[in-house]
Backbone as JSON Lines, residues from 0, in Angstrom:
{"i":0,"aa":"M","n":[-14.22,-13.18,-37.41],"ca":[-14.69,-14.02,-38.5],"c":[-13.89,-15.31,-38.51]}
{"i":1,"aa":"C","n":[-14.34,-16.23,-39.26],"ca":[-13.75,-17.56,-39.33],"c":[-12.36,-17.52,-39.97]}
{"i":2,"aa":"R","n":[-11.4,-18.16,-39.36],"ca":[-10.03,-18.17,-39.89],"c":[-9.93,-18.94,-41.2]}
{"i":3,"aa":"N","n":[-10.85,-19.85,-41.46],"ca":[-10.78,-20.66,-42.68],"c":[-11.19,-19.9,-43.93]}
{"i":4,"aa":"I","n":[-11.8,-18.75,-43.77],"ca":[-12.19,-17.95,-44.93],"c":[-11.02,-17.05,-45.28]}
{"i":5,"aa":"R","n":[-10.48,-17.24,-46.47],"ca":[-9.31,-16.5,-46.92],"c":[-9.69,-15.44,-47.93]}
{"i":6,"aa":"P","n":[-8.91,-14.36,-48.01],"ca":[-9.15,-13.37,-49.06],"c":[-9.01,-14.02,-50.43]}
{"i":7,"aa":"L","n":[-9.89,-13.67,-51.35],"ca":[-9.88,-14.26,-52.69],"c":[-9.65,-13.23,-53.78]}
{"i":8,"aa":"H","n":[-9.59,-11.97,-53.41],"ca":[-9.44,-10.9,-54.4],"c":[-7.97,-10.65,-54.74]}
{"i":9,"aa":"N","n":[-7.72,-10.35,-56.0],"ca":[-6.42,-9.92,-56.51],"c":[-5.35,-11.0,-56.44]}
{"i":10,"aa":"F","n":[-5.69,-12.2,-56.86],"ca":[-4.72,-13.28,-56.96],"c":[-4.53,-13.67,-58.41]}
{"i":11,"aa":"D","n":[-3.35,-14.17,-58.71],"ca":[-3.06,-14.68,-60.04],"c":[-2.65,-16.13,-59.88]}
{"i":12,"aa":"P","n":[-3.37,-17.08,-60.37],"ca":[-4.62,-16.99,-61.11],"c":[-5.79,-16.61,-60.2]}
{"i":13,"aa":"P","n":[-6.87,-16.09,-60.8],"ca":[-8.03,-15.67,-60.0],"c":[-8.65,-16.83,-59.22]}
{"i":14,"aa":"A","n":[-9.44,-16.48,-58.23],"ca":[-10.12,-17.49,-57.41],"c":[-11.02,-18.36,-58.29]}
{"i":15,"aa":"T","n":[-11.02,-19.64,-57.99],"ca":[-11.87,-20.57,-58.73],"c":[-13.25,-20.61,-58.11]}
{"i":16,"aa":"T","n":[-14.2,-21.17,-58.84],"ca":[-15.55,-21.3,-58.3],"c":[-15.55,-22.22,-57.07]}
{"i":17,"aa":"E","n":[-14.66,-23.21,-57.05],"ca":[-14.57,-24.1,-55.89],"c":[-14.1,-23.35,-54.65]}
{"i":18,"aa":"E","n":[-13.12,-22.44,-54.82],"ca":[-12.65,-21.65,-53.69],"c":[-13.73,-20.72,-53.17]}
{"i":19,"aa":"V","n":[-14.48,-20.12,-54.08],"ca":[-15.56,-19.22,-53.68],"c":[-16.64,-20.01,-52.96]}
{"i":20,"aa":"R","n":[-16.99,-21.17,-53.47],"ca":[-18.02,-22.0,-52.84],"c":[-17.55,-22.48,-51.46]}
{"i":21,"aa":"S","n":[-16.29,-22.82,-51.33],"ca":[-15.76,-23.24,-50.02],"c":[-15.86,-22.11,-49.0]}
{"i":22,"aa":"A","n":[-15.53,-20.89,-49.43],"ca":[-15.65,-19.74,-48.54],"c":[-17.11,-19.5,-48.17]}
{"i":23,"aa":"A","n":[-18.0,-19.64,-49.14],"ca":[-19.43,-19.47,-48.88],"c":[-19.94,-20.52,-47.89]}
{"i":24,"aa":"L","n":[-19.48,-21.75,-48.07],"ca":[-19.87,-22.83,-47.17],"c":[-19.4,-22.53,-45.74]}
{"i":25,"aa":"Q","n":[-18.16,-22.08,-45.59],"ca":[-17.64,-21.74,-44.26],"c":[-18.45,-20.62,-43.62]}
{"i":26,"aa":"Y","n":[-18.8,-19.62,-44.43],"ca":[-19.58,-18.5,-43.93],"c":[-20.96,-18.96,-43.45]}
{"i":27,"aa":"V","n":[-21.64,-19.75,-44.26],"ca":[-22.99,-20.22,-43.9],"c":[-22.91,-21.14,-42.67]}
{"i":28,"aa":"R","n":[-21.88,-21.98,-42.6],"ca":[-21.7,-22.82,-41.42],"c":[-21.55,-21.96,-40.17]}
{"i":29,"aa":"K","n":[-20.76,-20.9,-40.29],"ca":[-20.49,-20.04,-39.14],"c":[-21.76,-19.35,-38.66]}
{"i":30,"aa":"I","n":[-22.5,-18.73,-39.58],"ca":[-23.66,-17.96,-39.13],"c":[-24.85,-18.84,-38.76]}
{"i":31,"aa":"S","n":[-24.93,-20.05,-39.35],"ca":[-26.06,-20.93,-39.02],"c":[-25.8,-21.75,-37.76]}
{"i":32,"aa":"G","n":[-24.54,-21.97,-37.46],"ca":[-24.2,-22.81,-36.32],"c":[-24.22,-24.29,-36.65]}
{"i":33,"aa":"Y","n":[-24.44,-24.62,-37.92],"ca":[-24.47,-26.02,-38.35],"c":[-23.23,-26.36,-39.15]}
{"i":34,"aa":"N","n":[-22.57,-27.44,-38.78],"ca":[-21.5,-27.97,-39.61],"c":[-22.11,-28.83,-40.7]}
{"i":35,"aa":"K","n":[-23.12,-29.6,-40.3],"ca":[-23.88,-30.43,-41.22],"c":[-25.35,-30.29,-40.81]}
{"i":36,"aa":"P","n":[-26.15,-29.61,-41.63],"ca":[-27.54,-29.37,-41.23],"c":[-28.38,-30.64,-41.26]}
{"i":37,"aa":"S","n":[-29.47,-30.62,-40.52],"ca":[-30.41,-31.74,-40.52],"c":[-31.11,-31.8,-41.88]}
{"i":38,"aa":"Q","n":[-31.78,-32.9,-42.14],"ca":[-32.49,-33.08,-43.42],"c":[-33.51,-31.98,-43.63]}
{"i":39,"aa":"V","n":[-34.18,-31.57,-42.56],"ca":[-35.22,-30.55,-42.67],"c":[-34.62,-29.19,-43.06]}
{"i":40,"aa":"N","n":[-33.37,-28.94,-42.69],"ca":[-32.73,-27.66,-42.99],"c":[-31.76,-27.72,-44.17]}
{"i":41,"aa":"R","n":[-31.56,-28.89,-44.74],"ca":[-30.57,-29.08,-45.8],"c":[-30.84,-28.18,-47.0]}
{"i":42,"aa":"E","n":[-32.08,-28.1,-47.47],"ca":[-32.41,-27.29,-48.65],"c":[-32.12,-25.81,-48.42]}
{"i":43,"aa":"A","n":[-32.53,-25.29,-47.27],"ca":[-32.29,-23.89,-46.96],"c":[-30.79,-23.61,-46.84]}
{"i":44,"aa":"F","n":[-30.07,-24.55,-46.24],"ca":[-28.63,-24.42,-46.06],"c":[-27.92,-24.38,-47.42]}
{"i":45,"aa":"E","n":[-28.24,-25.32,-48.28],"ca":[-27.61,-25.38,-49.61],"c":[-27.97,-24.15,-50.45]}
{"i":46,"aa":"R","n":[-29.21,-23.71,-50.35],"ca":[-29.63,-22.52,-51.09],"c":[-28.84,-21.3,-50.61]}
{"i":47,"aa":"A","n":[-28.63,-21.19,-49.31],"ca":[-27.86,-20.08,-48.76],"c":[-26.41,-20.13,-49.25]}
{"i":48,"aa":"V","n":[-25.83,-21.31,-49.28],"ca":[-24.45,-21.45,-49.78],"c":[-24.38,-21.0,-51.24]}
{"i":49,"aa":"D","n":[-25.35,-21.45,-52.05],"ca":[-25.37,-21.06,-53.47],"c":[-25.51,-19.55,-53.64]}
{"i":50,"aa":"E","n":[-26.39,-18.94,-52.86],"ca":[-26.63,-17.5,-52.97],"c":[-25.41,-16.69,-52.52]}
{"i":51,"aa":"V","n":[-24.76,-17.12,-51.44],"ca":[-23.57,-16.42,-50.96],"c":[-22.43,-16.57,-51.98]}
{"i":52,"aa":"A","n":[-22.28,-17.75,-52.55],"ca":[-21.24,-17.97,-53.56],"c":[-21.5,-17.12,-54.79]}
{"i":53,"aa":"H","n":[-22.76,-17.04,-55.2],"ca":[-23.13,-16.24,-56.37],"c":[-22.82,-14.76,-56.12]}
{"i":54,"aa":"A","n":[-23.23,-14.25,-54.98],"ca":[-22.96,-12.85,-54.64],"c":[-21.45,-12.6,-54.54]}
{"i":55,"aa":"S","n":[-20.72,-13.55,-54.0],"ca":[-19.27,-13.41,-53.86],"c":[-18.59,-13.35,-55.22]}
{"i":56,"aa":"M","n":[-19.03,-14.17,-56.16],"ca":[-18.46,-14.14,-57.51],"c":[-18.71,-12.78,-58.15]}
{"i":57,"aa":"H","n":[-19.92,-12.25,-58.0],"ca":[-20.22,-10.92,-58.55],"c":[-19.32,-9.86,-57.92]}
{"i":58,"aa":"L","n":[-19.13,-9.95,-56.62],"ca":[-18.27,-9.0,-55.93],"c":[-16.84,-9.07,-56.46]}
{"i":59,"aa":"L","n":[-16.3,-10.27,-56.55],"ca":[-14.92,-10.43,-57.02],"c":[-14.74,-9.92,-58.45]}
{"i":60,"aa":"E","n":[-15.75,-10.12,-59.28],"ca":[-15.68,-9.64,-60.66],"c":[-15.75,-8.12,-60.74]}
{"i":61,"aa":"A","n":[-16.44,-7.49,-59.79],"ca":[-16.63,-6.04,-59.84],"c":[-15.5,-5.26,-59.18]}
{"i":62,"aa":"L","n":[-14.77,-5.88,-58.27],"ca":[-13.7,-5.17,-57.56],"c":[-12.58,-4.78,-58.5]}
{"i":63,"aa":"Q","n":[-12.03,-3.6,-58.27],"ca":[-10.91,-3.1,-59.07],"c":[-9.78,-2.72,-58.13]}
{"i":64,"aa":"T","n":[-8.55,-2.86,-58.62],"ca":[-7.39,-2.48,-57.83],"c":[-6.25,-2.08,-58.76]}
{"i":65,"aa":"S","n":[-5.37,-1.24,-58.25],"ca":[-4.19,-0.88,-59.02],"c":[-2.98,-1.66,-58.54]}
{"i":66,"aa":"A","n":[-3.14,-2.44,-57.46],"ca":[-2.04,-3.25,-56.92],"c":[-1.78,-4.44,-57.84]}
{"i":67,"aa":"P","n":[-0.55,-4.86,-57.92],"ca":[-0.25,-6.04,-58.74],"c":[-0.87,-7.29,-58.09]}
{"i":68,"aa":"P","n":[-1.25,-8.28,-58.9],"ca":[-1.83,-9.5,-58.34],"c":[-0.85,-10.21,-57.42]}
{"i":69,"aa":"K","n":[-1.39,-10.81,-56.36],"ca":[-0.57,-11.57,-55.42],"c":[-0.36,-12.98,-55.95]}
{"i":70,"aa":"D","n":[0.78,-13.55,-55.62],"ca":[1.11,-14.91,-56.02],"c":[0.65,-15.87,-54.93]}
{"i":71,"aa":"R","n":[-0.11,-16.87,-55.29],"ca":[-0.66,-17.81,-54.3],"c":[0.43,-18.54,-53.53]}
{"i":72,"aa":"E","n":[1.49,-18.96,-54.21],"ca":[2.57,-19.71,-53.55],"c":[3.3,-18.84,-52.53]}
{"i":73,"aa":"I","n":[3.57,-17.6,-52.88],"ca":[4.25,-16.69,-51.95],"c":[3.37,-16.42,-50.74]}
{"i":74,"aa":"E","n":[2.08,-16.18,-50.96],"ca":[1.16,-15.93,-49.84],"c":[1.03,-17.17,-48.95]}
{"i":75,"aa":"A","n":[1.02,-18.36,-49.54],"ca":[0.94,-19.6,-48.76],"c":[2.21,-19.77,-47.92]}
{"i":76,"aa":"A","n":[3.36,-19.44,-48.49],"ca":[4.62,-19.55,-47.74],"c":[4.63,-18.58,-46.57]}
{"i":77,"aa":"K","n":[4.13,-17.37,-46.78],"ca":[4.03,-16.39,-45.69],"c":[3.12,-16.92,-44.58]}
{"i":78,"aa":"A","n":[2.0,-17.51,-44.96],"ca":[1.05,-18.06,-43.97],"c":[1.69,-19.2,-43.19]}
{"i":79,"aa":"R","n":[2.44,-20.06,-43.87],"ca":[3.13,-21.16,-43.18],"c":[4.15,-20.61,-42.19]}
{"i":80,"aa":"A","n":[4.88,-19.57,-42.58],"ca":[5.88,-18.96,-41.68],"c":[5.2,-18.36,-40.46]}
{"i":81,"aa":"R","n":[4.07,-17.67,-40.66],"ca":[3.34,-17.09,-39.52],"c":[2.84,-18.2,-38.59]}
{"i":82,"aa":"S","n":[2.35,-19.27,-39.18],"ca":[1.85,-20.4,-38.38],"c":[2.97,-21.05,-37.6]}
{"i":83,"aa":"A","n":[4.12,-21.25,-38.23],"ca":[5.26,-21.85,-37.56],"c":[5.71,-20.98,-36.38]}
{"i":84,"aa":"A","n":[5.73,-19.68,-36.58],"ca":[6.13,-18.77,-35.5],"c":[5.1,-18.78,-34.37]}
{"i":85,"aa":"R","n":[3.83,-18.86,-34.73],"ca":[2.76,-18.84,-33.72],"c":[2.77,-20.09,-32.88]}
{"i":86,"aa":"Y","n":[3.0,-21.24,-33.51],"ca":[2.92,-22.52,-32.78],"c":[4.26,-23.11,-32.42]}
{"i":87,"aa":"A","n":[5.33,-22.34,-32.54],"ca":[6.65,-22.84,-32.15],"c":[6.68,-23.09,-30.65]}
{"i":88,"aa":"A","n":[7.3,-24.18,-30.28],"ca":[7.33,-24.54,-28.85],"c":[8.53,-23.97,-28.15]}
């Protein structure tokens, strides 16, 4: 799957609608093969993004966990450390 799509469940504060829409956009771009669709496909592309974002919001609202919420800053620092180790020369 696309590396740009990040987990959105169980964070404090919860995922915003912008984050969910960005993930939906990345997903639709990946499966359609279009980074920017043509005019003829624009409506179908945007509708797909809206529908995936809508379904994703419902999913995130319905999921339950007993784990404590993750901190966004700590998770971002971990990701930066992994990236630094991966791309160290």
